[in-house]
TORZA-556869 format. One record per residue (C-alpha): residue in three letters; y, x, z negated. Coordinates in steps of 0.05 Angstrom, whole numbers, padded with zeros to 5 digits, always signed. Layout:
<selums>
alaYXZ;...
</selums>
This chain:
<selums>
met+00000+00000+00000;ser+00069+00026+00018;val+00121+00039-00036;leu+00162-00020-00010;gly+00102-00066-00012;glu+00084-00043-00082;tyr+00155-00056-00105;glu+00152-00126-00076;arg+00086-00139-00111;his+00115-00118-00178;cys+00178-00158-00165;asp+00136-00220-00151;ser+00093-00211-00213;ile+00154-00201-00259;asn+00190-00261-00230;ser+00128-00304-00236;asp+00127-00287-00310;phe+00197-00313-00316;gly+00178-00375-00277;ser+00222-00361-00216;glu+00209-00410-00161;ser+00225-00358-00109;gly+00183-00298-00093;gly+00231-00252-00128;cys+00236-00205-00069;gly+00249-00257-00017;val+00177-00277-00003;ser+00169-00353-00002;ser+00106-00383-00031;pro+00070-00436+00010;gly+00076-00487-00046;pro+00068-00497-00120;ser-00002-00525-00116;ala-00029-00469-00073;ser+00003-00411-00110;gln+00003-00433-00182;gly-00063-00469-00189;pro-00112-00411-00186;arg-00064-00366-00223;ala-00059-00413-00282;gly-00134-00416-00290;ser-00145-00341-00286;ser-00087-00327-00333;ala-00115-00373-00386;ala-00182-00340-00379;glu-00155-00270-00385;gln-00104-00279-00441;glu-00112-00233-00499;glu-00078-00227-00566;leu-00039-00164-00583;his-00020-00155-00655;tyr+00044-00121-00677;ile+00074-00103-00744;pro+00150-00089-00747;ile+00168-00022-00779;arg+00243-00014-00775;val+00304-00025-00730;leu+00319+00037-00690;gly+00387+00016-00665;arg+00432-00043-00647;gly+00476-00056-00587;ala+00523-00110-00562;phe+00467-00153-00533;gly+00406-00138-00576;glu+00369-00085-00614;ala+00311-00036-00609;thr+00256-00045-00661;leu+00198+00000-00677;tyr+00130-00035-00681;arg+00060-00013-00697;arg+00007-00041-00651;thr-00055-00053-00694;glu-00106-00050-00637;asp-00098+00025-00627;asp-00051+00042-00686;ser+00002+00064-00637;leu+00077+00059-00643;val+00117+00021-00591;val+00190+00001-00583;trp+00211-00070-00569;lys+00276-00074-00532;glu+00303-00142-00552;val+00356-00171-00505;asp+00393-00235-00523;leu+00400-00267-00455;thr+00451-00318-00478;arg+00501-00262-00489;leu+00492-00230-00421;ser+00530-00240-00357;glu+00494-00253-00292;lys+00498-00179-00273;glu+00472-00157-00341;arg+00413-00205-00336;arg+00397-00176-00268;asp+00399-00106-00298;ala+00351-00127-00353;leu+00301-00155-00303;asn+00312-00096-00258;glu+00291-00048-00314;ile+00225-00085-00322;val+00211-00083-00247;ile+00227-00009-00242;leu+00187+00011-00304;ala+00127-00031-00282;leu+00127+00007-00216;leu+00132+00077-00246;gln+00074+00114-00279;his+00087+00186-00297;asp+00077+00228-00360;asn+00151+00245-00362;ile+00176+00173-00354;ile+00181+00122-00410;ala+00119+00079-00404;tyr+00126+00004-00397;tyr+00071-00037-00430;asn+00089-00111-00431;his+00146-00160-00434;phe+00152-00227-00469;met+00201-00284-00474;asp+00217-00312-00543;asn+00261-00372-00529;thr+00323-00338-00500;thr+00306-00268-00521;leu+00274-00220-00472;leu+00227-00171-00506;ile+00208-00108-00467;glu+00152-00066-00498;leu+00162+00008-00484;glu+00134+00075-00504;tyr+00162+00104-00569;cys+00192+00174-00568;asn+00194+00201-00638;gly+00236+00262-00623;gly+00303+00229-00609;asn+00342+00244-00545;leu+00366+00307-00511;tyr+00438+00293-00531;asp+00420+00298-00605;lys+00376+00358-00591;ile+00435+00395-00561;leu+00480+00376-00619;arg+00429+00403-00670;gln+00431+00470-00636;lys+00504+00478-00657;asp+00522+00547-00628;lys+00452+00574-00620;leu+00433+00575-00546;phe+00364+00552-00523;glu+00313+00604-00502;glu+00305+00607-00426;glu+00231+00589-00433;met+00251+00524-00467;val+00304+00508-00415;val+00253+00520-00359;trp+00204+00475-00395;tyr+00255+00419-00399;leu+00278+00431-00328;phe+00207+00425-00301;gln+00195+00359-00336;ile+00261+00327-00317;val+00254+00347-00244;ser+00181+00322-00244;ala+00204+00254-00268;val+00261+00251-00217;ser+00213+00270-00162;cys+00168+00212-00182;ile+00222+00160-00180;his+00251+00186-00115;lys+00182+00184-00082;ala+00179+00111-00103;gly+00246+00101-00067;ile+00285+00090-00131;leu+00353+00119-00147;his+00362+00125-00223;arg+00439+00128-00222;asp+00446+00141-00297;ile+00412+00207-00312;lys+00445+00237-00374;thr+00424+00270-00439;leu+00427+00203-00476;asn+00375+00174-00429;ile+00328+00233-00434;phe+00282+00223-00493;leu+00236+00272-00530;thr+00172+00269-00569;lys+00161+00314-00629;ala+00119+00358-00583;asn+00180+00370-00537;leu+00153+00325-00483;ile+00209+00297-00439;lys+00212+00222-00424;leu+00264+00196-00374;gly+00285+00125-00391;asp+00338+00070-00385;tyr+00328+00041-00315;gly+00377-00017-00321;leu+00422+00013-00268;ala+00366+00039-00223;lys+00367+00018-00150;lys+00313+00012-00098;leu+00328+00048-00032;asn+00287+00039+00031;ser+00285+00112+00050;glu+00316+00179+00032;tyr+00369+00167+00085;ser+00391+00100+00054;met+00458+00098+00021;ala+00485+00058-00038;glu+00556+00037-00050;thr+00560+00010-00122;leu+00603+00048-00172;val+00555+00058-00231;gly+00535+00114-00278;thr+00567+00153-00334;pro+00631+00189-00313;tyr+00611+00257-00342;tyr+00551+00258-00296;met+00581+00225-00234;ser+00575+00262-00169;pro+00636+00277-00126;glu+00615+00225-00075;leu+00614+00172-00130;cys+00683+00193-00154;gln+00709+00189-00082;gly+00679+00120-00072;val+00637+00139-00012;lys+00564+00123+00000;tyr+00512+00162-00039;asn+00437+00172-00042;phe+00383+00210-00080;lys+00425+00273-00081;ser+00471+00239-00132;asp+00413+00241-00182;ile+00404+00315-00167;trp+00477+00326-00186;ala+00465+00291-00253;val+00403+00335-00264;gly+00447+00396-00252;cys+00497+00371-00304;val+00441+00361-00355;ile+00412+00431-00345;phe+00482+00460-00348;glu+00490+00428-00417;leu+00425+00459-00439;leu+00450+00527-00418;thr+00520+00522-00448;leu+00513+00468-00502;lys+00577+00438-00471;arg+00591+00384-00420;thr+00593+00409-00348;phe+00659+00374-00335;asp+00706+00350-00389;ala+00775+00317-00392;thr+00818+00273-00435;asn+00817+00214-00388;pro+00773+00188-00331;leu+00824+00204-00276;asn+00828+00278-00295;leu+00753+00279-00303;cys+00742+00254-00232;val+00793+00305-00206;lys+00755+00362-00239;ile+00689+00336-00213;val+00714+00331-00141;gln+00747+00400-00145;gly+00687+00431-00180;ile+00726+00456-00240;arg+00673+00466-00294;ala+00689+00468-00368;met+00656+00537-00375;glu+00606+00583-00341;val+00534+00601-00359;asp+00523+00665-00398;ser+00489+00710-00347;ser+00468+00759-00402;gln+00427+00704-00435;tyr+00395+00672-00374;ser+00364+00697-00310;leu+00402+00696-00244;glu+00348+00653-00212;leu+00357+00597-00264;ile+00433+00599-00258;gln+00429+00595-00182;met+00383+00534-00188;val+00434+00498-00230;his+00492+00517-00183;ser+00452+00491-00124;cys+00445+00423-00158;leu+00521+00422-00169;asp+00539+00436-00097;gln+00599+00394-00075;asp+00564+00377-00009;pro+00506+00329-00022;glu+00469+00355+00040;gln+00467+00425+00010;arg+00436+00402-00055;pro+00360+00410-00059;thr+00313+00352-00067;ala+00270+00345-00130;asp+00209+00370-00092;glu+00248+00430-00067;leu+00268+00447-00138;leu+00195+00444-00160;asp+00178+00491-00103;arg+00228+00544-00126;pro+00193+00608-00151;leu+00218+00599-00222;leu+00179+00534-00228;arg+00125+00543-00176;lys+00092+00603-00210;arg+00084+00564-00275;arg+00077+00495-00246;arg+00002+00487-00257;glu+00006+00513-00328;met+00063+00466-00346;glu+00029+00406-00313;glu-00033+00418-00355;lys+00010+00424-00417;val+00045+00358-00402;thr-00022+00324-00392;leu-00048+00352-00457;leu+00013+00333-00498;asn+00014+00263-00468;ala-00061+00249-00480;pro-00057+00225-00553;thr-00006+00171-00538;lys-00026+00151-00467;arg-00048+00079-00462;pro-00075+00043-00402;arg-00034-00014-00374;ser-00057-00082-00352;ser-00090-00075-00284;thr-00079-00146-00259;val-00017-00188-00257;thr-00057-00249-00280;glu-00063-00220-00350;ala-00012-00254-00395;pro-00021-00225-00464;ile+00001-00262-00526;ala+00040-00222-00578;val+00025-00238-00651;val+00080-00208-00694;thr+00061-00203-00767;ser+00113-00183-00819;arg+00081-00147-00877;thr+00100-00110-00940;ser+00069-00041-00941;glu+00066-00003-01007;val+00031+00058-01035;tyr+00001+00057-01105;val-00031+00112-01146;trp-00068+00112-01213;gly-00114+00155-01255;gly-00102+00220-01293;gly-00086+00181-01356;lys-00046+00126-01322;ser-00087+00062-01320;thr-00032+00019-01290;pro-00022+00027-01214;gln+00044+00061-01200;lys+00083+00041-01138;leu+00117+00097-01099;asp+00187+00076-01081;val+00196+00132-01031;ile+00139+00106-00987;lys+00157+00035-00970;ser+00174-00010-00911;gly+00214+00028-00860;cys+00177+00091-00881;ser+00107+00059-00884;ala+00045+00100-00896;arg-00012+00102-00845;gln-00059+00151-00881;val-00066+00176-00952;cys-00107+00232-00984;ala-00119+00254-01056;gly-00134+00324-01079;asn-00152+00349-01148;thr-00080+00370-01161;his-00037+00336-01108;phe-00029+00278-01060;ala-00011+00275-00986;val+00013+00217-00943;val+00023+00211-00867;thr+00075+00158-00848;val+00073+00113-00788;glu+00124+00159-00755;lys+00076+00218-00762;glu+00113+00254-00819;leu+00078+00288-00877;tyr+00097+00279-00950;thr+00065+00316-01009;trp+00073+00318-01085;val+00034+00337-01147;asn-00010+00286-01184;met+00011+00254-01249;gln-00034+00297-01291;gly+00007+00360-01277;gly+00003+00422-01319;thr-00035+00459-01265;lys-00010+00522-01231;leu+00006+00509-01158;his-00011+00555-01100;gly+00033+00528-01045;gln-00011+00468-01029;leu+00051+00424-01022;gly+00078+00464-00963;his+00151+00464-00985;gly+00159+00539-00985;asp+00155+00547-01061;lys+00110+00533-01120;ala+00153+00479-01152;ser+00119+00417-01180;tyr+00150+00360-01140;arg+00133+00296-01178;gln+00157+00249-01122;pro+00136+00248-01049;lys+00175+00301-01010;his+00177+00309-00935;val+00146+00374-00911;glu+00207+00397-00872;lys+00172+00458-00844;leu+00132+00410-00800;gln+00195+00376-00773;gly+00184+00361-00700;lys+00108+00360-00707;ala+00074+00292-00702;ile+00021+00294-00757;his-00041+00255-00740;gln-00084+00266-00802;val-00084+00305-00867;ser-00138+00328-00916;cys-00131+00358-00985;gly-00175+00410-01018;asp-00174+00434-01089;asp-00111+00476-01082;phe-00096+00475-01007;thr-00079+00426-00951;val-00098+00423-00877;cys-00067+00375-00826;val-00077+00359-00752;thr-00021+00342-00703;asp-00024+00293-00646;glu-00034+00351-00599;gly-00096+00373-00637;gln-00065+00434-00669;leu-00085+00454-00740;tyr-00037+00474-00796;ala-00058+00499-00865;phe-00022+00519-00929;gly-00040+00534-01001;ser-00091+00580-01034;asp-00130+00627-00988;tyr-00176+00652-01044;tyr-00238+00627-01007;gly-00209+00638-00937;cys-00193+00564-00926;met-00131+00583-00885;gly-00178+00606-00830;val-00138+00668-00813;asp-00183+00721-00844;lys-00137+00728-00904;val-00083+00764-00865;ala-00029+00719-00894;gly-00041+00739-00966;pro-00074+00700-01024;glu-00024+00643-01020;val+00009+00610-00960;leu+00071+00571-00982;glu+00091+00542-00914;pro+00049+00508-00860;met+00015+00561-00817;gln-00016+00545-00749;leu-00087+00566-00735;asn-00084+00598-00666;phe-00160+00593-00661;phe-00153+00521-00638;leu-00097+00529-00588;ser-00144+00519-00530;asn-00194+00475-00566;pro-00155+00415-00596;val-00180+00386-00662;glu-00195+00312-00670;gln-00210+00308-00745;val-00208+00353-00807;ser-00241+00345-00875;cys-00234+00389-00936;gly-00281+00399-00995;asp-00259+00433-01058;asn-00264+00502-01026;his-00285+00493-00953;val-00261+00462-00888;val-00298+00427-00831;val-00266+00404-00766;leu-00289+00363-00706;thr-00257+00382-00640;arg-00243+00335-00582;asn-00301+00367-00546;lys-00346+00342-00603;glu-00358+00411-00630;val-00361+00425-00705;tyr-00329+00486-00739;ser-00331+00505-00812;trp-00303+00560-00857;gly-00287+00576-00930;cys-00335+00579-00989;gly-00408+00579-00967;glu-00442+00567-01034;tyr-00504+00522-01030;gly-00498+00525-00954;arg-00442+00473-00951;leu-00417+00504-00885;gly-00482+00488-00849;leu-00487+00559-00821;asp-00557+00575-00847;ser-00529+00619-00902;glu-00489+00618-00966;glu-00438+00669-00941;asp-00364+00656-00945;tyr-00328+00655-00877;tyr-00253+00667-00871;thr-00247+00644-00798;pro-00274+00582-00763;gln-00348+00586-00745;lys-00382+00541-00695;val-00438+00499-00726;asp-00503+00492-00687;val-00514+00418-00675;pro-00570+00390-00631;lys-00542+00375-00562;ala-00573+00306-00562;leu-00529+00285-00620;val-00457+00264-00609;ile-00417+00276-00672;val-00361+00225-00684;ala-00338+00242-00755;val-00343+00296-00809;gln-00335+00286-00884;cys-00334+00339-00939;gly-00355+00329-01011;cys-00337+00378-01065;asp-00397+00422-01048;gly-00430+00389-00989;thr-00417+00364-00918;phe-00436+00302-00877;leu-00437+00293-00802;leu-00438+00223-00773;thr-00468+00212-00704;gln-00450+00161-00651;ser-00515+00124-00663;gly-00502+00117-00738;lys-00547+00174-00762;val-00525+00220-00818;leu-00535+00295-00823;ala-00520+00332-00888;cys-00520+00402-00918;gly-00500+00433-00985;leu-00518+00416-01057;asn-00562+00355-01063;glu-00557+00346-01139;phe-00575+00274-01160;asn-00594+00262-01087;lys-00520+00254-01071;leu-00534+00277-00999;gly-00592+00227-00991;leu-00641+00281-00971;asn-00696+00267-01022;gln-00758+00232-00996;cys-00808+00185-01029;met-00878+00191-00999;ser-00939+00146-01011;gly-01007+00179-01020;ile-01075+00155-00997;ile-01097+00132-01066;asn-01036+00088-01077;his-00995+00138-01115;glu-00925+00159-01095;ala-00898+00230-01088;tyr-00824+00244-01093;his-00799+00305-01054;glu-00733+00332-01079;val-00687+00376-01038;thr-00643+00419-01083;tyr-00597+00443-01029;thr-00598+00459-00955;thr-00560+00510-00914;ser-00566+00475-00847;phe-00551+00404-00827;thr-00611+00360-00841;leu-00623+00287-00822;ala-00618+00240-00882;lys-00680+00200-00866;gln-00670+00148-00921;leu-00605+00127-00886;ser-00639+00122-00818;phe-00655+00048-00830;tyr-00581+00033-00826;lys-00528+00047-00774;ile-00475+00082-00816;arg-00402+00075-00795;thr-00367+00105-00855;ile-00389+00155-00908;ala-00350+00174-00971;pro-00377+00231-01015;gly-00355+00238-01088;lys-00369+00291-01141;thr-00438+00264-01162;his-00452+00205-01116;thr-00438+00179-01046;ala-00422+00111-01015;ala-00431+00089-00943;ile-00415+00028-00901;asp-00461+00006-00845;glu-00443-00031-00781;arg-00451-00099-00815;gly-00401-00082-00869;arg-00454-00074-00923;leu-00443-00022-00978;leu-00496+00031-00994;thr-00494+00078-01053;phe-00538+00137-01076;gly-00534+00194-01125;cys-00520+00197-01200;asn-00514+00130-01237;lys-00498+00156-01307;cys-00433+00116-01312;gly-00454+00058-01267;gln-00418+00088-01207;leu-00472+00062-01160;gly-00452-00010-01175;val-00523-00036-01185;gly-00510-00071-01252;asn-00542-00018-01297;tyr-00540+00055-01315;lys-00611+00073-01298;lys-00630+00131-01253;arg-00637+00112-01180;leu-00679+00153-01133;gly-00665+00121-01066;ile-00612+00084-01027;asn-00581+00022-01060;leu-00557-00037-01019;leu-00504-00071-01062;gly-00504-00145-01075;gly-00477-00181-01136;pro-00402-00189-01131;leu-00403-00156-01062;gly-00459-00200-01036;gly-00438-00234-00971;lys-00374-00194-00967;gln-00357-00143-00913;val-00333-00077-00941;ile-00279-00044-00898;arg-00258+00015-00942;val-00293+00056-00996;ser-00279+00121-01032;cys-00314+00158-01089;gly-00282+00200-01144;asp-00309+00233-01206;glu-00361+00182-01230;phe-00325+00120-01202;thr-00320+00081-01138;ile-00264+00039-01106;ala-00278-00009-01048;ala-00238-00060-01008;thr-00267-00120-00972;asp-00245-00158-00910;asp-00224-00218-00953;asn-00169-00175-00984;his-00202-00160-01050;ile-00205-00092-01084;phe-00264-00074-01129;ala-00275-00017-01178;trp-00334+00006-01219;gly-00362+00066-01256;asn-00327+00110-01308;gly-00262+00079-01330;gly-00237+00137-01371;asn-00168+00166-01360;gly-00146+00105-01321;arg-00195+00115-01263;leu-00210+00041-01253;ala-00138+00016-01264;met-00161-00024-01325;thr-00121-00033-01389;pro-00159-00031-01455;thr-00157-00108-01459;glu-00190-00113-01391;arg-00251-00070-01408;pro-00313-00114-01405;his-00350-00084-01464;gly-00297-00069-01515;ser-00302+00005-01531;asp-00346+00018-01470;ile-00302+00045-01415;cys-00355+00041-01360;thr-00374-00017-01317;ser-00435-00019-01272;trp-00416-00082-01233;pro-00361-00082-01180;arg-00301-00114-01214;pro-00240-00142-01178;ile-00175-00105-01194;phe-00103-00104-01172;gly-00087-00177-01182;ser-00068-00216-01119;leu-00098-00208-01050;his-00081-00144-01012;his-00104-00114-00947;val-00122-00040-00954;pro-00110+00001-00890;asp-00130+00067-00925;leu-00158+00091-00991;ser-00174+00159-01022;cys-00204+00181-01089;arg-00212+00252-01116;gly-00225+00274-01187;trp-00193+00222-01234;his-00142+00198-01183;thr-00137+00143-01132;ile-00084+00131-01078;leu-00084+00072-01031;ile-00041+00032-00983;val-00035-00042-00995;glu-00005-00094-00948;lys+00012-00167-00957;val+00027-00214-00900;leu+00095-00247-00905;asn+00094-00288-00841;ser+00065-00288-00772;lys+00094-00309-00705;thr+00061-00318-00638;ile+00101-00301-00576;arg+00074-00323-00509;ser+00096-00298-00441;asn+00145-00345-00408;ser+00106-00398-00371;ser+00154-00457-00374;gly+00180-00450-00303;leu+00246-00420-00325;ser+00275-00356-00298;ile+00320-00309-00337;gly+00381-00344-00309;thr+00357-00415-00323;val+00334-00398-00393;val+00404-00377-00411;gln+00435-00434-00372;ser+00394-00488-00407;ser+00411-00461-00476;ser+00486-00453-00465;pro+00533-00507-00491;gly+00561-00520-00422;gly+00493-00521-00389;gly+00485-00586-00351;gly+00444-00645-00367;gly+00398-00685-00323;gly+00377-00666-00254;gly+00369-00597-00226;gly+00440-00576-00213;gly+00482-00591-00273;gly+00480-00521-00300;gly+00472-00487-00234;ser+00545-00491-00213;gly+00567-00463-00279;glu+00520-00405-00270;glu+00548-00391-00202;glu+00619-00393-00228;asp+00600-00340-00279;ser+00569-00299-00224;gln+00632-00303-00181;gln+00676-00284-00239;glu+00632-00225-00255;ser+00647-00191-00189;glu+00721-00192-00205;thr+00719-00172-00279;pro+00704-00101-00302;asp+00649-00087-00352;pro+00671-00105-00423;ser+00648-00038-00451;gly+00708-00004-00419;gly+00726+00069-00429;phe+00686+00123-00395;arg+00625+00078-00392;gly+00659+00021-00356;thr+00630+00004-00287;met+00639-00051-00237;glu+00581-00084-00201;ala+00592-00097-00128;asp+00522-00085-00103;arg+00505-00137-00052;gly+00434-00113-00044;met+00414-00120-00116;glu+00439-00192-00118;gly+00391-00209-00064;leu+00336-00165-00091;ile+00322-00189-00161;ser+00366-00246-00183;pro+00320-00303-00200;thr+00376-00354-00206;glu+00402-00338-00137;ala+00332-00339-00109;met+00322-00409-00136;gly+00384-00434-00100;asn+00429-00491-00120;ser+00393-00557-00125;asn+00452-00604-00122;gly+00490-00570-00067;ala+00556-00570-00106;ser+00563-00495-00099;ser+00525-00438-00066;ser+00496-00373-00090;cys+00509-00343-00021;pro+00561-00286-00023;gly+00625-00301+00013;trp+00618-00246+00064;leu+00548-00271+00083;arg+00570-00344+00087;lys+00625-00325+00136;glu+00577-00286+00179;leu+00527-00343+00180;glu+00579-00395+00197;asn+00607-00353+00255;ala+00538-00331+00279;glu+00510-00354+00346;phe+00447-00395+00341;ile+00385-00362+00370;pro+00326-00410+00383;met+00258-00392+00353;pro+00197-00387+00398;asp+00143-00440+00394;ser+00083-00399+00373;pro+00102-00362+00310;ser+00122-00401+00248;pro+00192-00391+00220;leu+00163-00358+00158;ser+00121-00308+00195;ala+00179-00290+00240;ala+00223-00279+00180;phe+00178-00223+00156;ser+00165-00187+00222;glu+00159-00112+00219;ser+00215-00102+00269;glu+00264-00136+00222;lys+00243-00092+00164;asp+00255-00031+00206;thr+00324-00051+00230;leu+00356-00077+00166;pro+00365-00041+00099;tyr+00320-00068+00046;glu+00373-00099+00002;glu+00410-00131+00060;leu+00344-00159+00085;gln+00327-00189+00017;gly+00398-00216+00009;leu+00393-00252+00075;lys+00325-00281+00059;val+00344-00306-00009;ala+00415-00330+00002;ser+00410-00358+00073;glu+00384-00424+00046;ala+00448-00442+00010;pro+00495-00451+00070;leu+00445-00497+00102;glu+00453-00546+00045;his+00527-00558+00063;lys+00514-00572+00136;pro+00494-00642+00161;gln+00420-00651+00160;ser+00393-00650+00231;pro+00337-00698+00249;arg+00269-00666+00249;leu+00244-00666+00321;asn+00180-00645+00352;pro+00190-00574+00381;ala+00155-00596+00445;val+00205-00653+00455;ala+00264-00609+00438;cys+00244-00558+00491;ala+00220-00608+00543;gly+00277-00599+00593;lys+00325-00545+00612;gly+00386-00588+00603;thr+00364-00617+00538;pro+00406-00589+00482;leu+00365-00548+00434;ile+00363-00574+00362;pro+00342-00521+00312;pro+00276-00538+00278;ala+00282-00546+00203;cys+00251-00486+00168;ala+00200-00497+00114;cys+00249-00474+00059;ser+00304-00523+00080;ser+00253-00580+00089;leu+00226-00568+00019;gln+00297-00565-00007;met+00315-00632+00025;glu+00250-00662-00001;val+00266-00638-00071;glu+00336-00668-00066;arg+00308-00735-00041;leu+00259-00737-00099;gln+00314-00720-00148;asp+00357-00777-00122;leu+00298-00823-00127;val+00285-00802-00199;leu+00358-00813-00217;lys+00357-00882-00186;cys+00293-00900-00223;met+00323-00876-00288;ala+00387-00916-00277;glu+00346-00979-00262;gln+00304-00967-00323;gln+00366-00961-00367;lys+00394-01025-00337;leu+00329-01062-00351;gln+00329-01035-00422;gln+00399-01062-00434;glu+00380-01131-00406;asn+00318-01132-00450;leu+00361-01115-00510;gln+00408-01173-00496;ile+00350-01222-00488;phe+00319-01196-00552;thr+00385-01207-00589;glu+00390-01279-00564;leu+00318-01293-00583;gln+00331-01265-00653;lys+00391-01312-00662;leu+00350-01372-00639;lys+00294-01352-00686;asn+00341-01347-00745;lys+00370-01416-00730;leu+00301-01446-00724;glu+00279-01417-00790;gly+00343-01444-00824;gly+00329-01513-00797;gln+00257-01511-00821;gln+00279-01491-00891;val+00330-01548-00895;gly+00276-01598-00873;met+00225-01572-00923;his+00277-01575-00978;ser+00294-01647-00962;arg+00221-01668-00961;gly+00207-01632-01026;thr+00265-01667-01061;gln+00244-01736-01037;thr+00172-01725-01060;ala+00195-01701-01128;lys+00237-01763-01139;glu+00179-01808-01122;glu+00132-01772-01169;met+00182-01773-01225;glu+00190-01847-01217;met+00115-01857-01219;asp+00099-01805-01274;pro+00161-01778-01308;lys+00155-01711-01344;pro+00210-01694-01394;asp+00195-01619-01397;leu+00211-01605-01324;asp+00278-01614-01291;ser+00299-01619-01219;asp+00326-01548-01220;ser+00256-01520-01234;trp+00226-01557-01176;cys+00283-01534-01132;leu+00271-01461-01154;leu+00197-01465-01138;gly+00211-01495-01070;thr+00255-01438-01046;asp+00229-01384-00999;ser+00255-01328-01042;cys+00206-01345-01097;arg+00144-01356-01055;pro+00119-01285-01053;ser+00117-01283-01128;leu+00072-01344-01135;
</selums>
């Protein structure tokens, strides 16, 4: 498919989401029944729910805000660009829709990824990729007076030019490249964004005329008001790279006029320091800033320069690697209409243990800085936030000498969570705590360690000294990215993305799985059978578990109390059982007793272990001295225990084991604790203990009060740290399927938006559109622009594409209306239909794309003002030479006339219905009056008869205790219900 065709397809799909009755790019549909019927069925069948949790507002603008969300399906962060359509002008609404169309068309690692869009009443929601490193403008400001290294400038240059090359190949002119629109990840990956002003050009020779862009980055041809093309973007790229080299704007002035003069004359604010940067790099920038557009290189020519060409493959691989962790596939079909479920939650972190039995909430880690992963060590805690930042602090017990395991560059005992600033700019994916050290993994798979290196846990062969106070990168994994890390008390095990296992540190009892008890100070590859695919690693204090894809468990290290599950019970021939104990093992061995279950999670503690199988059942094994196995007693248990009791019928989603206690969370938002309750391990007060002075409980016991969802949980020693969430409210947002476009959504909600029929609000919309072309942008200043782009109006405006249903006003531009009125009529041939002729290849080749689309979309409007010609048979019309030719009505105008006729008919029916209702109301009123008169007459008659009868009876049988008033009272209607 050609780029033009692909653009049309995306335009159609976007407009169909907004309910536009036109094809969006000028392609008419054959009819509503033919085009919408199958689509509706397939869309309903393919709808899926996507769940989002709001994190914080990133920024606010004049017409909306950008909010950070966490998508729960893949735990990724996305940005929702929320645009209030009721506050936008016609041009600004077109820009918003244009950004969706452009982003949906582009797929490149250095371009902001578009995922979805939704309509929430009159708010347009665009879901975009989140860049957690800010923008290039802020990056330059943070440099202050320190120039970038040339290697970094070349790295940025390559990525920016690669992105520009991609959009130019798609025939798109960005028109607003600047440092504020170039975003960064924490891994220094460039993302080019903000395509609201982007424009589709038919070829590299096409020219645009609209005055748009930011003045500091405007090319000379833009300042002079002449036509421009893709070379205008190259000029902006040159300005951006010039800023990277000098930390100053390329052109600067006190007012826009002087700025334009300096741009046209080529008077730069300063020159690049040739002693700091190579001549080749400086020449590349100067070539981009050539006053003659024809002399500027294209994006592909820049990539082919020796400075970039010799490192192009290396940098492309680096971009792919850095983009891999956050890359997400997009919907492959336009029929998919996902439903967004936005759930607002409170997210809090609690800790207890170490003498504190009441859970303590951490005020530093809260909504807006929510935690995504927690980890407990014997002496400290670590938390990774949703924005991939690492916080560490000492546990509440304190009094222990620190060895730099907090990573703050000193040995101070920070009692509150403190951001590890030495990892600023690194997106932390996961963290694990040892006894007196910490290891973390970034999104790129790089490993950082800090703390005590007594057992070689830093993995650098002890070259950094006995203590490492700041995060230090392990270069061993530069070319072999790490997927997961786990720390025991004194050893480390990692799983790489290639599913290889490495271990190092203390080797006592064979916990490294290297067939020896030797200590290793650098990562060593573990021999794992090739048939097994390892998906997770977990370290106990003196042992290690490997979890396979099929749910099998391998273990090595100390098997005291059968905490590794390696002991076997064998039945003899003469009905006696033999129990085979494994003290320890130096190589990874299959835990056969666990082979009956498909294990999905395993959590080793100091003396026991817990596991969750694929059905959410909880298994425990190991020591049961304090009831930590949760089986209801304190007896010794030899095998695997499947927990029932309070957990029977519940699905366990999280579990962690500490020193003689266990904490678990279920899918129905309950938290359970059991085992040794000493030193506050079970978060129980003395009055809550089940057996008075006994501080142990052998049954899982609910804790923590009200219902909480637990995203993560970690226990070590006497301490527990967990994340709890409570749902505040939930809202479902469906894609717009009501038949309204962006323009009509705003129109129907505005106070002046018309009432019945199809054209009440249309004229008002057109008046706004006409005023917009005469009024400058309200932002003013250096950012003020004026939209006079005829092509874009025809390209993507849904309201214009729909046309004006009442014919009171037209969406056709004035210049086009005059040309159509003065144009000579050319008869159409008999054979081809009017629609097929409108899309002939010759017409596409001879007209610019925007002009073509403008003609197709807007040409319907003038026909509405002309007298309707009788529809004749083409054969009759062309029967004779002298017969005057009458133009055949095209399908679009016929449909328009049919719609108008039906609208008139509906209005007449409604008027007649209202008239009948008024007549019925009058008749009903008269009937009610007659009924009231009739009832009054009946009451008078009954009263008269009752009085006469009473007199006769009194004469025949007088009763002195009753008077005539009593009889009269009983005879009235008002007293009858009470009888």
